[in-house]
C-alpha positions, 0 to 999 in steps of 0.5 A: 500500500502506497501512502502519499503523505498529505500533511504539506497542505496549504489548508493548515495555517502553519503550512500556509505561513511557511509558504508565505515566509518561505520557511524551508526548515519547517517544510523540510521537517514535515517532509522528513517526519512523514518519510520516517513514518513510511510515506512512499510519496509526498503530496505538496498542496500549494492551493490554487496560487493563481499569481505566485504558483510557479514561484511557490512550486519551484521553492517547495520542490527544491526545499523538499528535495534537499532532504529526501528523494521520495517522489513528489505529488504536485497538488494545485489547479495551476497548470503552469505551477504543475509543469515547473514542478515536473521539470524540477522533480528528480524522480517520476512525479505525480500530478494531483489531479485531473478530472473528466471536465474537458477543460481540466483534462486537457490542461493536465493530462498532456503534462503527464504524457509530456513529462512521463508523470503519474496522474490522479484522475478524479471520477467527476465531471462538470456536473459533479460527482456521480452518486453511484459506482456505475456513474464513476466507472462510466466516466473512467471508461468513457473519458479518463482511460481513453484520454490516457490511452490516446496520449500514451500514458500507461495504466500503471501511471493512471490513478483513478480516484472514486472520490471519498465523501464523509460518513457524516451526512453522505455515508451512502457513498461508502459502499459505492466508493468500495464498488467503484474501486473494485470495478476500476480494476476490471476496466483494462488489462493491465488495470489502472491504478486506484487512489483515494483521499482517505481522510475525506471519509471522516471530515466533520467527524469529532477528532477522537473518532477520525483515525478509527474511521479512516483506518477501518475504511482503509482495510476495506478499500485495500480489500477492494483493490486500492493501490494508494491512499493520500493519508496521514503517515503519522497516524501510527494506529493506521499504520498498524492496521496496514501492517496487520493486513499486509503481513496477515498477522492474526496473532491477536483478536483484533488482528484476526478480525481485521484479516477477516474483514479484509477477506470478507470484503474482498469476497463481497461478503459481510462481517457477522456479529458472531465474528466479533468478540464484543467484550474486546473494546477494539473489536467492538469499535471496528464492528460499529465502524464497519456498520456505518461504513457499509451504511447499515447504521445511521452515523451519529457522532456518538455511534461508538457509545450506542 
């Protein structure tokens, strides 16, 4: 599982200030911390940056590459800034992102072809995100994959993103997202890659529950065929869930449950109450979280106490 470190993001006030002050040491510290915790790629989200995008991207790419050679994901809607970042990238970079909107598609996907870059392709168009897995697959099959093939971009460099939405108010999208990932892997031979912005699943959820929801959904997504996640590498509990799945570590009750969740999800089956030791708080919390992610129980901030 490729974890793309999400923490250098302009939405953070500290990161925004570091960009404004050109504080290289702060950005470098964030980069190295994520790499030490297992990030295989770093997302550099500079925001739209309509006026100073090129300048900011040049600076941040240089700053990060002074301390690590981990590949970079260039995250902005400013195509000129993306291009300068691609020129400066020491290793194959990723463009985050394009979509099925013709204007955005034609501005960014040719850059991936020109610079031999990976690219995240969001399954959304001008009218927004389709509500069903089939709608997202249709955009991938009719627009995104054909464009990549036209430009000579290999499926190994095309990362389809079904667009994760929060369980708080839009939890019906959880099963559709899982199915979209499953179906994406059947669209070509070899298949395209898949990626999600993981933390979106817990947006507007109380902070104490966010990691649990994120890491439980990640196990289910991995079972559906997910290749990469834009996520927080500093979340040690999340990292432990990934380790358990990758090593199939069933030495603990929680490990047995997570591997069972993975296997059941991969087989398009559901966990049963008899699979869970409800006297184990960790197992009970995973069970309750799976129920909201599968849209079996309506999400509430207090769902773990119910």
